[in-house]
PyMOL Python script that loads the backbone (N, CA, C, O; Angstrom):
from pymol import cmd

cmd.read_pdbstr("""\
ATOM      1  N   UNK A   1     -21.314 -22.820  71.521  1.00  0.00           N
ATOM      2  CA  UNK A   1     -21.023 -22.777  70.100  1.00  0.00           C
ATOM      3  C   UNK A   1     -19.543 -22.570  69.891  1.00  0.00           C
ATOM      4  O   UNK A   1     -18.911 -21.786  70.599  1.00  0.00           O
ATOM      5  N   UNK A   2     -18.998 -23.261  68.936  1.00  0.00           N
ATOM      6  CA  UNK A   2     -17.589 -23.138  68.555  1.00  0.00           C
ATOM      7  C   UNK A   2     -17.529 -22.541  67.154  1.00  0.00           C
ATOM      8  O   UNK A   2     -18.403 -22.779  66.320  1.00  0.00           O
ATOM      9  N   UNK A   3     -16.485 -21.766  66.917  1.00  0.00           N
ATOM     10  CA  UNK A   3     -16.307 -21.177  65.595  1.00  0.00           C
ATOM     11  C   UNK A   3     -14.813 -21.021  65.354  1.00  0.00           C
ATOM     12  O   UNK A   3     -14.089 -20.551  66.231  1.00  0.00           O
ATOM     13  N   UNK A   4     -14.350 -21.410  64.181  1.00  0.00           N
ATOM     14  CA  UNK A   4     -12.963 -21.203  63.792  1.00  0.00           C
ATOM     15  C   UNK A   4     -12.960 -20.187  62.665  1.00  0.00           C
ATOM     16  O   UNK A   4     -13.703 -20.313  61.692  1.00  0.00           O
ATOM     17  N   UNK A   5     -12.107 -19.172  62.813  1.00  0.00           N
ATOM     18  CA  UNK A   5     -12.053 -18.067  61.856  1.00  0.00           C
ATOM     19  C   UNK A   5     -10.630 -17.953  61.330  1.00  0.00           C
ATOM     20  O   UNK A   5      -9.672 -18.023  62.099  1.00  0.00           O
ATOM     21  N   UNK A   6     -10.492 -17.778  60.024  1.00  0.00           N
ATOM     22  CA  UNK A   6      -9.181 -17.590  59.398  1.00  0.00           C
ATOM     23  C   UNK A   6      -8.943 -16.097  59.178  1.00  0.00           C
ATOM     24  O   UNK A   6      -9.816 -15.385  58.682  1.00  0.00           O
ATOM     25  N   UNK A   7      -7.760 -15.638  59.549  1.00  0.00           N
ATOM     26  CA  UNK A   7      -7.376 -14.241  59.314  1.00  0.00           C
ATOM     27  C   UNK A   7      -7.128 -14.064  57.817  1.00  0.00           C
ATOM     28  O   UNK A   7      -6.388 -14.837  57.209  1.00  0.00           O
ATOM     29  N   UNK A   8      -7.740 -13.061  57.237  1.00  0.00           N
ATOM     30  CA  UNK A   8      -7.570 -12.778  55.815  1.00  0.00           C
ATOM     31  C   UNK A   8      -6.638 -11.595  55.590  1.00  0.00           C
ATOM     32  O   UNK A   8      -6.274 -10.883  56.526  1.00  0.00           O
ATOM     33  N   UNK A   9      -6.263 -11.401  54.347  1.00  0.00           N
ATOM     34  CA  UNK A   9      -5.389 -10.288  53.989  1.00  0.00           C
ATOM     35  C   UNK A   9      -6.076  -8.968  54.341  1.00  0.00           C
ATOM     36  O   UNK A   9      -7.229  -8.742  53.973  1.00  0.00           O
ATOM     37  N   UNK A  10      -5.366  -8.109  55.051  1.00  0.00           N
ATOM     38  CA  UNK A  10      -5.900  -6.807  55.432  1.00  0.00           C
ATOM     39  C   UNK A  10      -6.758  -6.815  56.687  1.00  0.00           C
ATOM     40  O   UNK A  10      -7.196  -5.757  57.140  1.00  0.00           O
ATOM     41  N   UNK A  11      -7.005  -7.985  57.255  1.00  0.00           N
ATOM     42  CA  UNK A  11      -7.823  -8.072  58.470  1.00  0.00           C
ATOM     43  C   UNK A  11      -7.045  -7.585  59.680  1.00  0.00           C
ATOM     44  O   UNK A  11      -5.825  -7.735  59.751  1.00  0.00           O
ATOM     45  N   UNK A  12      -7.755  -7.007  60.620  1.00  0.00           N
ATOM     46  CA  UNK A  12      -7.210  -6.734  61.944  1.00  0.00           C
ATOM     47  C   UNK A  12      -7.891  -7.700  62.909  1.00  0.00           C
ATOM     48  O   UNK A  12      -8.949  -8.249  62.602  1.00  0.00           O
ATOM     49  N   UNK A  13      -7.293  -7.900  64.056  1.00  0.00           N
ATOM     50  CA  UNK A  13      -7.891  -8.792  65.033  1.00  0.00           C
ATOM     51  C   UNK A  13      -9.278  -8.293  65.427  1.00  0.00           C
ATOM     52  O   UNK A  13     -10.223  -9.076  65.527  1.00  0.00           O
ATOM     53  N   UNK A  14      -9.392  -7.000  65.648  1.00  0.00           N
ATOM     54  CA  UNK A  14     -10.684  -6.424  66.031  1.00  0.00           C
ATOM     55  C   UNK A  14     -11.753  -6.622  64.969  1.00  0.00           C
ATOM     56  O   UNK A  14     -12.892  -6.967  65.286  1.00  0.00           O
ATOM     57  N   UNK A  15     -11.389  -6.406  63.707  1.00  0.00           N
ATOM     58  CA  UNK A  15     -12.382  -6.552  62.636  1.00  0.00           C
ATOM     59  C   UNK A  15     -12.823  -8.003  62.482  1.00  0.00           C
ATOM     60  O   UNK A  15     -13.996  -8.268  62.221  1.00  0.00           O
ATOM     61  N   UNK A  16     -11.902  -8.937  62.640  1.00  0.00           N
ATOM     62  CA  UNK A  16     -12.247 -10.359  62.549  1.00  0.00           C
ATOM     63  C   UNK A  16     -13.193 -10.751  63.682  1.00  0.00           C
ATOM     64  O   UNK A  16     -14.157 -11.487  63.469  1.00  0.00           O
ATOM     65  N   UNK A  17     -12.913 -10.261  64.873  1.00  0.00           N
ATOM     66  CA  UNK A  17     -13.784 -10.571  66.011  1.00  0.00           C
ATOM     67  C   UNK A  17     -15.181 -10.000  65.808  1.00  0.00           C
ATOM     68  O   UNK A  17     -16.174 -10.641  66.152  1.00  0.00           O
ATOM     69  N   UNK A  18     -15.258  -8.797  65.250  1.00  0.00           N
ATOM     70  CA  UNK A  18     -16.572  -8.211  64.992  1.00  0.00           C
ATOM     71  C   UNK A  18     -17.317  -8.995  63.917  1.00  0.00           C
ATOM     72  O   UNK A  18     -18.522  -9.214  64.040  1.00  0.00           O
ATOM     73  N   UNK A  19     -16.618  -9.421  62.865  1.00  0.00           N
ATOM     74  CA  UNK A  19     -17.263 -10.242  61.830  1.00  0.00           C
ATOM     75  C   UNK A  19     -17.764 -11.556  62.406  1.00  0.00           C
ATOM     76  O   UNK A  19     -18.752 -12.115  61.929  1.00  0.00           O
ATOM     77  N   UNK A  20     -17.072 -12.053  63.443  1.00  0.00           N
ATOM     78  CA  UNK A  20     -17.464 -13.315  64.075  1.00  0.00           C
ATOM     79  C   UNK A  20     -18.664 -13.143  65.003  1.00  0.00           C
ATOM     80  O   UNK A  20     -19.232 -14.131  65.468  1.00  0.00           O
ATOM     81  N   UNK A  21     -19.055 -11.889  65.277  1.00  0.00           N
ATOM     82  CA  UNK A  21     -20.250 -11.658  66.071  1.00  0.00           C
ATOM     83  C   UNK A  21     -20.068 -10.876  67.345  1.00  0.00           C
ATOM     84  O   UNK A  21     -21.042 -10.655  68.066  1.00  0.00           O
ATOM     85  N   UNK A  22     -18.839 -10.438  67.659  1.00  0.00           N
ATOM     86  CA  UNK A  22     -18.634  -9.642  68.870  1.00  0.00           C
ATOM     87  C   UNK A  22     -19.061  -8.200  68.639  1.00  0.00           C
ATOM     88  O   UNK A  22     -18.977  -7.684  67.525  1.00  0.00           O
ATOM     89  N   UNK A  23     -19.517  -7.563  69.700  1.00  0.00           N
ATOM     90  CA  UNK A  23     -19.788  -6.137  69.629  1.00  0.00           C
ATOM     91  C   UNK A  23     -18.453  -5.402  69.521  1.00  0.00           C
ATOM     92  O   UNK A  23     -17.404  -5.970  69.828  1.00  0.00           O
ATOM     93  N   UNK A  24     -18.490  -4.175  69.098  1.00  0.00           N
ATOM     94  CA  UNK A  24     -17.265  -3.380  69.015  1.00  0.00           C
ATOM     95  C   UNK A  24     -16.573  -3.275  70.362  1.00  0.00           C
ATOM     96  O   UNK A  24     -15.346  -3.349  70.441  1.00  0.00           O
ATOM     97  N   UNK A  25     -17.359  -3.102  71.432  1.00  0.00           N
ATOM     98  CA  UNK A  25     -16.790  -2.969  72.777  1.00  0.00           C
ATOM     99  C   UNK A  25     -16.120  -4.272  73.219  1.00  0.00           C
ATOM    100  O   UNK A  25     -15.018  -4.243  73.767  1.00  0.00           O
ATOM    101  N   UNK A  26     -16.774  -5.416  72.985  1.00  0.00           N
ATOM    102  CA  UNK A  26     -16.177  -6.694  73.371  1.00  0.00           C
ATOM    103  C   UNK A  26     -14.938  -6.995  72.540  1.00  0.00           C
ATOM    104  O   UNK A  26     -13.955  -7.521  73.062  1.00  0.00           O
ATOM    105  N   UNK A  27     -14.973  -6.666  71.253  1.00  0.00           N
ATOM    106  CA  UNK A  27     -13.798  -6.880  70.404  1.00  0.00           C
ATOM    107  C   UNK A  27     -12.626  -6.055  70.912  1.00  0.00           C
ATOM    108  O   UNK A  27     -11.496  -6.541  70.951  1.00  0.00           O
ATOM    109  N   UNK A  28     -12.886  -4.816  71.301  1.00  0.00           N
ATOM    110  CA  UNK A  28     -11.835  -3.937  71.818  1.00  0.00           C
ATOM    111  C   UNK A  28     -11.265  -4.489  73.125  1.00  0.00           C
ATOM    112  O   UNK A  28     -10.051  -4.459  73.328  1.00  0.00           O
ATOM    113  N   UNK A  29     -12.124  -4.991  74.009  1.00  0.00           N
ATOM    114  CA  UNK A  29     -11.658  -5.571  75.282  1.00  0.00           C
ATOM    115  C   UNK A  29     -10.810  -6.813  75.027  1.00  0.00           C
ATOM    116  O   UNK A  29      -9.793  -7.018  75.690  1.00  0.00           O
ATOM    117  N   UNK A  30     -11.224  -7.643  74.067  1.00  0.00           N
ATOM    118  CA  UNK A  30     -10.469  -8.857  73.757  1.00  0.00           C
ATOM    119  C   UNK A  30      -9.100  -8.510  73.183  1.00  0.00           C
ATOM    120  O   UNK A  30      -8.099  -9.118  73.561  1.00  0.00           O
ATOM    121  N   UNK A  31      -9.047  -7.544  72.279  1.00  0.00           N
ATOM    122  CA  UNK A  31      -7.768  -7.121  71.690  1.00  0.00           C
ATOM    123  C   UNK A  31      -6.853  -6.566  72.777  1.00  0.00           C
ATOM    124  O   UNK A  31      -5.655  -6.853  72.782  1.00  0.00           O
ATOM    125  N   UNK A  32      -7.400  -5.778  73.694  1.00  0.00           N
ATOM    126  CA  UNK A  32      -6.590  -5.214  74.783  1.00  0.00           C
ATOM    127  C   UNK A  32      -6.044  -6.318  75.683  1.00  0.00           C
ATOM    128  O   UNK A  32      -4.898  -6.239  76.125  1.00  0.00           O
ATOM    129  N   UNK A  33      -6.843  -7.342  75.958  1.00  0.00           N
ATOM    130  CA  UNK A  33      -6.379  -8.452  76.806  1.00  0.00           C
ATOM    131  C   UNK A  33      -5.271  -9.237  76.107  1.00  0.00           C
ATOM    132  O   UNK A  33      -4.286  -9.613  76.742  1.00  0.00           O
ATOM    133  N   UNK A  34      -5.421  -9.484  74.823  1.00  0.00           N
ATOM    134  CA  UNK A  34      -4.391 -10.203  74.069  1.00  0.00           C
ATOM    135  C   UNK A  34      -3.113  -9.390  73.994  1.00  0.00           C
ATOM    136  O   UNK A  34      -2.016  -9.948  74.040  1.00  0.00           O
ATOM    137  N   UNK A  35      -3.244  -8.083  73.880  1.00  0.00           N
ATOM    138  CA  UNK A  35      -2.082  -7.196  73.711  1.00  0.00           C
ATOM    139  C   UNK A  35      -1.126  -7.248  74.899  1.00  0.00           C
ATOM    140  O   UNK A  35       0.025  -6.831  74.772  1.00  0.00           O
ATOM    141  N   UNK A  36      -1.571  -7.745  76.040  1.00  0.00           N
ATOM    142  CA  UNK A  36      -0.660  -7.855  77.182  1.00  0.00           C
ATOM    143  C   UNK A  36       0.383  -8.953  76.974  1.00  0.00           C
ATOM    144  O   UNK A  36       1.408  -8.975  77.655  1.00  0.00           O
ATOM    145  N   UNK A  37       0.119  -9.869  76.027  1.00  0.00           N
ATOM    146  CA  UNK A  37       1.041 -10.988  75.773  1.00  0.00           C
ATOM    147  C   UNK A  37       1.487 -11.111  74.320  1.00  0.00           C
ATOM    148  O   UNK A  37       2.478 -11.782  74.031  1.00  0.00           O
ATOM    149  N   UNK A  38       0.768 -10.473  73.410  1.00  0.00           N
ATOM    150  CA  UNK A  38       1.037 -10.627  71.985  1.00  0.00           C
ATOM    151  C   UNK A  38       0.578  -9.365  71.267  1.00  0.00           C
ATOM    152  O   UNK A  38      -0.515  -8.863  71.526  1.00  0.00           O
ATOM    153  N   UNK A  39       1.407  -8.856  70.372  1.00  0.00           N
ATOM    154  CA  UNK A  39       1.042  -7.655  69.623  1.00  0.00           C
ATOM    155  C   UNK A  39       0.011  -8.031  68.562  1.00  0.00           C
ATOM    156  O   UNK A  39       0.334  -8.766  67.629  1.00  0.00           O
ATOM    157  N   UNK A  40      -1.223  -7.539  68.686  1.00  0.00           N
ATOM    158  CA  UNK A  40      -2.273  -7.897  67.723  1.00  0.00           C
ATOM    159  C   UNK A  40      -1.932  -7.484  66.289  1.00  0.00           C
ATOM    160  O   UNK A  40      -2.496  -8.036  65.344  1.00  0.00           O
ATOM    161  N   UNK A  41      -1.043  -6.550  66.116  1.00  0.00           N
ATOM    162  CA  UNK A  41      -0.650  -6.133  64.759  1.00  0.00           C
ATOM    163  C   UNK A  41       0.219  -7.180  64.077  1.00  0.00           C
ATOM    164  O   UNK A  41       0.471  -7.095  62.876  1.00  0.00           O
ATOM    165  N   UNK A  42       0.678  -8.167  64.841  1.00  0.00           N
ATOM    166  CA  UNK A  42       1.515  -9.226  64.278  1.00  0.00           C
ATOM    167  C   UNK A  42       0.711 -10.369  63.673  1.00  0.00           C
ATOM    168  O   UNK A  42       1.300 -11.328  63.174  1.00  0.00           O
ATOM    169  N   UNK A  43      -0.616 -10.297  63.704  1.00  0.00           N
ATOM    170  CA  UNK A  43      -1.400 -11.377  63.090  1.00  0.00           C
ATOM    171  C   UNK A  43      -1.135 -11.375  61.589  1.00  0.00           C
ATOM    172  O   UNK A  43      -0.881 -10.330  60.989  1.00  0.00           O
ATOM    173  N   UNK A  44      -1.197 -12.540  61.005  1.00  0.00           N
ATOM    174  CA  UNK A  44      -0.892 -12.719  59.590  1.00  0.00           C
ATOM    175  C   UNK A  44      -2.020 -13.478  58.901  1.00  0.00           C
ATOM    176  O   UNK A  44      -2.698 -14.296  59.522  1.00  0.00           O
ATOM    177  N   UNK A  45      -2.215 -13.201  57.613  1.00  0.00           N
ATOM    178  CA  UNK A  45      -3.211 -13.972  56.864  1.00  0.00           C
ATOM    179  C   UNK A  45      -2.944 -15.466  56.994  1.00  0.00           C
ATOM    180  O   UNK A  45      -1.801 -15.921  56.927  1.00  0.00           O
ATOM    181  N   UNK A  46      -3.994 -16.196  57.177  1.00  0.00           N
ATOM    182  CA  UNK A  46      -3.887 -17.642  57.325  1.00  0.00           C
ATOM    183  C   UNK A  46      -3.922 -18.114  58.761  1.00  0.00           C
ATOM    184  O   UNK A  46      -4.234 -19.277  59.019  1.00  0.00           O
ATOM    185  N   UNK A  47      -3.606 -17.231  59.711  1.00  0.00           N
ATOM    186  CA  UNK A  47      -3.701 -17.631  61.118  1.00  0.00           C
ATOM    187  C   UNK A  47      -5.154 -17.948  61.443  1.00  0.00           C
ATOM    188  O   UNK A  47      -6.077 -17.368  60.871  1.00  0.00           O
ATOM    189  N   UNK A  48      -5.336 -18.879  62.369  1.00  0.00           N
ATOM    190  CA  UNK A  48      -6.674 -19.309  62.749  1.00  0.00           C
ATOM    191  C   UNK A  48      -6.986 -18.885  64.178  1.00  0.00           C
ATOM    192  O   UNK A  48      -6.124 -18.933  65.055  1.00  0.00           O
ATOM    193  N   UNK A  49      -8.223 -18.472  64.398  1.00  0.00           N
ATOM    194  CA  UNK A  49      -8.725 -18.159  65.734  1.00  0.00           C
ATOM    195  C   UNK A  49      -9.792 -19.195  66.071  1.00  0.00           C
ATOM    196  O   UNK A  49     -10.711 -19.425  65.286  1.00  0.00           O
ATOM    197  N   UNK A  50      -9.669 -19.809  67.222  1.00  0.00           N
ATOM    198  CA  UNK A  50     -10.703 -20.717  67.713  1.00  0.00           C
ATOM    199  C   UNK A  50     -11.506 -19.963  68.756  1.00  0.00           C
ATOM    200  O   UNK A  50     -10.970 -19.553  69.786  1.00  0.00           O
ATOM    201  N   UNK A  51     -12.786 -19.781  68.490  1.00  0.00           N
ATOM    202  CA  UNK A  51     -13.669 -19.007  69.360  1.00  0.00           C
ATOM    203  C   UNK A  51     -14.723 -19.925  69.963  1.00  0.00           C
ATOM    204  O   UNK A  51     -15.223 -20.834  69.301  1.00  0.00           O
ATOM    205  N   UNK A  52     -15.052 -19.677  71.216  1.00  0.00           N
ATOM    206  CA  UNK A  52     -16.158 -20.383  71.865  1.00  0.00           C
ATOM    207  C   UNK A  52     -17.125 -19.344  72.404  1.00  0.00           C
ATOM    208  O   UNK A  52     -16.728 -18.409  73.100  1.00  0.00           O
ATOM    209  N   UNK A  53     -18.378 -19.515  72.080  1.00  0.00           N
ATOM    210  CA  UNK A  53     -19.421 -18.608  72.549  1.00  0.00           C
ATOM    211  C   UNK A  53     -20.337 -19.350  73.504  1.00  0.00           C
ATOM    212  O   UNK A  53     -20.694 -20.503  73.262  1.00  0.00           O
ATOM    213  N   UNK A  54     -20.716 -18.691  74.586  1.00  0.00           N
ATOM    214  CA  UNK A  54     -21.683 -19.239  75.535  1.00  0.00           C
ATOM    215  C   UNK A  54     -22.914 -18.349  75.539  1.00  0.00           C
ATOM    216  O   UNK A  54     -22.843 -17.166  75.208  1.00  0.00           O
ATOM    217  N   UNK A  55     -24.031 -18.929  75.913  1.00  0.00           N
ATOM    218  CA  UNK A  55     -25.260 -18.153  76.027  1.00  0.00           C
ATOM    219  C   UNK A  55     -25.122 -17.151  77.167  1.00  0.00           C
ATOM    220  O   UNK A  55     -24.535 -17.465  78.202  1.00  0.00           O
ATOM    221  N   UNK A  56     -25.651 -15.964  76.986  1.00  0.00           N
ATOM    222  CA  UNK A  56     -25.580 -14.953  78.039  1.00  0.00           C
ATOM    223  C   UNK A  56     -26.427 -15.390  79.229  1.00  0.00           C
ATOM    224  O   UNK A  56     -27.333 -16.213  79.101  1.00  0.00           O
ATOM    225  N   UNK A  57     -26.110 -14.817  80.390  1.00  0.00           N
ATOM    226  CA  UNK A  57     -26.828 -15.174  81.621  1.00  0.00           C
ATOM    227  C   UNK A  57     -28.318 -14.892  81.489  1.00  0.00           C
ATOM    228  O   UNK A  57     -29.146 -15.620  82.036  1.00  0.00           O
ATOM    229  N   UNK A  58     -28.654 -13.831  80.760  1.00  0.00           N
ATOM    230  CA  UNK A  58     -30.054 -13.470  80.591  1.00  0.00           C
ATOM    231  C   UNK A  58     -30.726 -14.272  79.474  1.00  0.00           C
ATOM    232  O   UNK A  58     -31.929 -14.140  79.245  1.00  0.00           O
ATOM    233  N   UNK A  59     -29.939 -15.109  78.778  1.00  0.00           N
ATOM    234  CA  UNK A  59     -30.499 -15.915  77.704  1.00  0.00           C
ATOM    235  C   UNK A  59     -30.872 -15.120  76.477  1.00  0.00           C
ATOM    236  O   UNK A  59     -31.713 -15.550  75.689  1.00  0.00           O
ATOM    237  N   UNK A  60     -30.250 -13.949  76.302  1.00  0.00           N
ATOM    238  CA  UNK A  60     -30.605 -13.048  75.200  1.00  0.00           C
ATOM    239  C   UNK A  60     -29.704 -13.193  73.986  1.00  0.00           C
ATOM    240  O   UNK A  60     -29.768 -12.370  73.073  1.00  0.00           O
ATOM    241  N   UNK A  61     -28.876 -14.209  73.954  1.00  0.00           N
ATOM    242  CA  UNK A  61     -27.968 -14.387  72.834  1.00  0.00           C
ATOM    243  C   UNK A  61     -26.682 -15.037  73.312  1.00  0.00           C
ATOM    244  O   UNK A  61     -26.650 -15.704  74.346  1.00  0.00           O
ATOM    245  N   UNK A  62     -25.624 -14.830  72.541  1.00  0.00           N
ATOM    246  CA  UNK A  62     -24.340 -15.446  72.848  1.00  0.00           C
ATOM    247  C   UNK A  62     -23.269 -14.385  73.024  1.00  0.00           C
ATOM    248  O   UNK A  62     -23.349 -13.298  72.450  1.00  0.00           O
ATOM    249  N   UNK A  63     -22.260 -14.719  73.831  1.00  0.00           N
ATOM    250  CA  UNK A  63     -21.122 -13.827  74.033  1.00  0.00           C
ATOM    251  C   UNK A  63     -19.847 -14.656  73.969  1.00  0.00           C
ATOM    252  O   UNK A  63     -19.862 -15.860  74.228  1.00  0.00           O
ATOM    253  N   UNK A  64     -18.748 -14.002  73.621  1.00  0.00           N
ATOM    254  CA  UNK A  64     -17.480 -14.710  73.552  1.00  0.00           C
ATOM    255  C   UNK A  64     -17.100 -15.213  74.935  1.00  0.00           C
ATOM    256  O   UNK A  64     -17.063 -14.440  75.893  1.00  0.00           O
ATOM    257  N   UNK A  65     -16.817 -16.506  75.042  1.00  0.00           N
ATOM    258  CA  UNK A  65     -16.391 -17.099  76.297  1.00  0.00           C
ATOM    259  C   UNK A  65     -14.884 -17.292  76.314  1.00  0.00           C
ATOM    260  O   UNK A  65     -14.240 -17.091  77.344  1.00  0.00           O
ATOM    261  N   UNK A  66     -14.309 -17.688  75.156  1.00  0.00           N
ATOM    262  CA  UNK A  66     -12.865 -17.882  75.090  1.00  0.00           C
ATOM    263  C   UNK A  66     -12.384 -17.774  73.651  1.00  0.00           C
ATOM    264  O   UNK A  66     -13.146 -17.913  72.695  1.00  0.00           O
ATOM    265  N   UNK A  67     -11.094 -17.523  73.543  1.00  0.00           N
ATOM    266  CA  UNK A  67     -10.431 -17.390  72.252  1.00  0.00           C
ATOM    267  C   UNK A  67      -9.063 -18.035  72.375  1.00  0.00           C
ATOM    268  O   UNK A  67      -8.401 -17.904  73.405  1.00  0.00           O
ATOM    269  N   UNK A  68      -8.640 -18.724  71.340  1.00  0.00           N
ATOM    270  CA  UNK A  68      -7.318 -19.330  71.312  1.00  0.00           C
ATOM    271  C   UNK A  68      -6.731 -19.113  69.920  1.00  0.00           C
ATOM    272  O   UNK A  68      -7.415 -19.284  68.911  1.00  0.00           O
ATOM    273  N   UNK A  69      -5.450 -18.732  69.878  1.00  0.00           N
ATOM    274  CA  UNK A  69      -4.794 -18.461  68.611  1.00  0.00           C
ATOM    275  C   UNK A  69      -3.351 -18.947  68.679  1.00  0.00           C
ATOM    276  O   UNK A  69      -2.586 -18.513  69.540  1.00  0.00           O
ATOM    277  N   UNK A  70      -2.981 -19.843  67.774  1.00  0.00           N
ATOM    278  CA  UNK A  70      -1.594 -20.303  67.700  1.00  0.00           C
ATOM    279  C   UNK A  70      -0.809 -19.253  66.930  1.00  0.00           C
ATOM    280  O   UNK A  70      -1.109 -18.980  65.768  1.00  0.00           O
ATOM    281  N   UNK A  71       0.201 -18.658  67.576  1.00  0.00           N
ATOM    282  CA  UNK A  71       0.951 -17.574  66.945  1.00  0.00           C
ATOM    283  C   UNK A  71       2.257 -18.053  66.322  1.00  0.00           C
ATOM    284  O   UNK A  71       2.799 -17.393  65.436  1.00  0.00           O
ATOM    285  N   UNK A  72       2.761 -19.185  66.774  1.00  0.00           N
ATOM    286  CA  UNK A  72       3.909 -19.834  66.153  1.00  0.00           C
ATOM    287  C   UNK A  72       3.920 -21.275  66.672  1.00  0.00           C
ATOM    288  O   UNK A  72       3.119 -21.617  67.542  1.00  0.00           O
ATOM    289  N   UNK A  73       4.815 -22.127  66.151  1.00  0.00           N
ATOM    290  CA  UNK A  73       4.769 -23.532  66.555  1.00  0.00           C
ATOM    291  C   UNK A  73       4.926 -23.780  68.061  1.00  0.00           C
ATOM    292  O   UNK A  73       4.558 -24.848  68.549  1.00  0.00           O
ATOM    293  N   UNK A  74       5.461 -22.816  68.791  1.00  0.00           N
ATOM    294  CA  UNK A  74       5.690 -23.024  70.218  1.00  0.00           C
ATOM    295  C   UNK A  74       4.769 -22.218  71.130  1.00  0.00           C
ATOM    296  O   UNK A  74       4.771 -22.428  72.343  1.00  0.00           O
ATOM    297  N   UNK A  75       3.974 -21.291  70.563  1.00  0.00           N
ATOM    298  CA  UNK A  75       3.156 -20.407  71.410  1.00  0.00           C
ATOM    299  C   UNK A  75       1.713 -20.363  70.951  1.00  0.00           C
ATOM    300  O   UNK A  75       1.412 -20.290  69.760  1.00  0.00           O
ATOM    301  N   UNK A  76       0.835 -20.410  71.934  1.00  0.00           N
ATOM    302  CA  UNK A  76      -0.586 -20.201  71.714  1.00  0.00           C
ATOM    303  C   UNK A  76      -1.045 -19.127  72.688  1.00  0.00           C
ATOM    304  O   UNK A  76      -0.719 -19.177  73.874  1.00  0.00           O
ATOM    305  N   UNK A  77      -1.791 -18.170  72.195  1.00  0.00           N
ATOM    306  CA  UNK A  77      -2.349 -17.116  73.041  1.00  0.00           C
ATOM    307  C   UNK A  77      -3.817 -17.450  73.267  1.00  0.00           C
ATOM    308  O   UNK A  77      -4.558 -17.718  72.321  1.00  0.00           O
ATOM    309  N   UNK A  78      -4.225 -17.430  74.527  1.00  0.00           N
ATOM    310  CA  UNK A  78      -5.612 -17.740  74.862  1.00  0.00           C
ATOM    311  C   UNK A  78      -6.159 -16.676  75.792  1.00  0.00           C
ATOM    312  O   UNK A  78      -5.420 -16.057  76.556  1.00  0.00           O
ATOM    313  N   UNK A  79      -7.453 -16.475  75.717  1.00  0.00           N
ATOM    314  CA  UNK A  79      -8.108 -15.607  76.689  1.00  0.00           C
ATOM    315  C   UNK A  79      -9.465 -16.182  77.003  1.00  0.00           C
ATOM    316  O   UNK A  79     -10.035 -16.948  76.226  1.00  0.00           O
ATOM    317  N   UNK A  80      -9.970 -15.798  78.155  1.00  0.00           N
ATOM    318  CA  UNK A  80     -11.286 -16.262  78.607  1.00  0.00           C
ATOM    319  C   UNK A  80     -12.018 -15.092  79.242  1.00  0.00           C
ATOM    320  O   UNK A  80     -11.404 -14.175  79.789  1.00  0.00           O
ATOM    321  N   UNK A  81     -13.317 -15.141  79.161  1.00  0.00           N
ATOM    322  CA  UNK A  81     -14.132 -14.090  79.783  1.00  0.00           C
ATOM    323  C   UNK A  81     -13.889 -14.122  81.285  1.00  0.00           C
ATOM    324  O   UNK A  81     -13.890 -15.192  81.894  1.00  0.00           O
ATOM    325  N   UNK A  82     -13.684 -12.966  81.877  1.00  0.00           N
ATOM    326  CA  UNK A  82     -13.449 -12.854  83.313  1.00  0.00           C
ATOM    327  C   UNK A  82     -14.723 -13.208  84.078  1.00  0.00           C
ATOM    328  O   UNK A  82     -15.824 -13.156  83.530  1.00  0.00           O
ATOM    329  N   UNK A  83     -14.562 -13.563  85.333  1.00  0.00           N
ATOM    330  CA  UNK A  83     -15.690 -13.989  86.162  1.00  0.00           C
ATOM    331  C   UNK A  83     -16.780 -12.919  86.247  1.00  0.00           C
ATOM    332  O   UNK A  83     -17.963 -13.240  86.362  1.00  0.00           O
ATOM    333  N   UNK A  84     -16.374 -11.635  86.190  1.00  0.00           N
ATOM    334  CA  UNK A  84     -17.378 -10.570  86.289  1.00  0.00           C
ATOM    335  C   UNK A  84     -18.081 -10.333  84.970  1.00  0.00           C
ATOM    336  O   UNK A  84     -18.969  -9.484  84.886  1.00  0.00           O
ATOM    337  N   UNK A  85     -17.693 -11.081  83.919  1.00  0.00           N
ATOM    338  CA  UNK A  85     -18.284 -11.017  82.589  1.00  0.00           C
ATOM    339  C   UNK A  85     -18.183  -9.656  81.940  1.00  0.00           C
ATOM    340  O   UNK A  85     -18.851  -9.411  80.936  1.00  0.00           O
ATOM    341  N   UNK A  86     -17.362  -8.750  82.484  1.00  0.00           N
ATOM    342  CA  UNK A  86     -17.237  -7.420  81.906  1.00  0.00           C
ATOM    343  C   UNK A  86     -15.962  -7.275  81.096  1.00  0.00           C
ATOM    344  O   UNK A  86     -15.756  -6.243  80.456  1.00  0.00           O
ATOM    345  N   UNK A  87     -15.120  -8.263  81.108  1.00  0.00           N
ATOM    346  CA  UNK A  87     -13.860  -8.168  80.394  1.00  0.00           C
ATOM    347  C   UNK A  87     -13.265  -9.535  80.173  1.00  0.00           C
ATOM    348  O   UNK A  87     -13.922 -10.555  80.377  1.00  0.00           O
ATOM    349  N   UNK A  88     -12.002  -9.550  79.749  1.00  0.00           N
ATOM    350  CA  UNK A  88     -11.329 -10.799  79.442  1.00  0.00           C
ATOM    351  C   UNK A  88     -10.016 -10.849  80.169  1.00  0.00           C
ATOM    352  O   UNK A  88      -9.453  -9.813  80.525  1.00  0.00           O
ATOM    353  N   UNK A  89      -9.512 -12.072  80.398  1.00  0.00           N
ATOM    354  CA  UNK A  89      -8.183 -12.252  80.955  1.00  0.00           C
ATOM    355  C   UNK A  89      -7.430 -13.184  80.025  1.00  0.00           C
ATOM    356  O   UNK A  89      -7.998 -14.129  79.479  1.00  0.00           O
ATOM    357  N   UNK A  90      -6.142 -12.906  79.852  1.00  0.00           N
ATOM    358  CA  UNK A  90      -5.344 -13.750  78.944  1.00  0.00           C
ATOM    359  C   UNK A  90      -4.359 -14.555  79.737  1.00  0.00           C
ATOM    360  O   UNK A  90      -3.592 -15.329  79.164  1.00  0.00           O
TER     361      UNK A  90
END
""", "prot")
cmd.dss("prot")
cmd.show_as("cartoon", "prot")
cmd.util.cbc("prot")
cmd.orient("prot")
């Protein structure tokens, strides 16, 4: 499943990820992974997040597989679920 989300006024990266369907723990892990390359507090209204969800190994639902966000005309920040499925790498 693919989903594109627009950052709204007053949104934080974590809150947007949770609204998109991530658990609080997964949203926190994703924000921490992004923070190694981009300050999540720098997101602005109107920015778009492209999210991809894959079915969980147990078939019990969906989990974030990857995220991509264009932060300026020359930079895109991306992350993907790590092989151990317990975290993300950017």
